[in-house]
C-alpha positions in Angstrom: 110.3 119.5 70.3 111.5 116.2 69.2 115.0 116.3 70.0 116.8 113.5 72.0 119.2 116.1 73.2 116.5 118.4 74.9 114.0 115.4 75.9 116.5 112.8 77.4 117.0 114.9 80.6 113.3 115.1 81.1 112.5 111.5 80.4 115.5 110.4 82.8 113.9 112.8 85.4 110.5 111.2 84.9 111.8 107.7 85.3 113.9 108.6 88.3 110.7 110.2 89.9 108.9 107.1 89.4 111.4 104.8 90.8 111.7 107.1 93.8 108.0 107.2 94.3 107.6 103.3 94.3 110.4 102.9 96.5 109.7 105.9 98.6 113.2 107.2 98.4 112.7 110.6 100.3 116.0 112.1 99.5 115.5 111.7 95.7 111.8 112.8 95.9 112.9 115.7 97.7 115.7 116.5 95.2 113.3 116.5 92.2 110.8 118.9 93.7 111.4 122.6 93.5 112.5 124.0 96.7 110.3 126.9 97.1 107.0 127.9 99.0 105.2 128.0 95.8 105.7 124.4 95.0 102.5 122.6 94.7 101.7 119.0 94.7 98.1 117.8 93.7 97.8 114.1 94.9 94.9 111.4 94.9 94.1 112.3 98.4 96.1 115.4 99.4 97.0 118.7 98.0 100.1 120.2 99.4 101.1 123.7 99.1 104.7 124.5 99.7 108.0 122.5 99.8 107.7 122.1 103.5 104.1 120.3 103.2 105.5 118.0 100.8 108.4 117.1 103.0 106.1 116.5 106.0 103.9 114.4 103.9 106.8 112.4 102.6 108.3 111.9 106.0 104.9 110.6 107.2 104.9 108.0 104.6 108.7 106.9 105.2 107.7 103.4 106.4 105.5 102.7 103.3 105.9 101.9 99.7 103.6 103.8 97.4 103.5 101.4 94.4 101.4 103.3 91.6 
């Protein structure tokens, strides 16, 4: 769909996620993921299956900046 009204929230979430990722803003990253055991995050070096695994992974990286 080529509708700014429909696409704008998704584009804004995309940039919000990117900024949170490079600044390791755990609260924002957590807010942007579906809070469910069926949530899957496939990464370059890790595959995480559930919101709890994703949260644990983010907490372990709390002291680093993951510029990508």
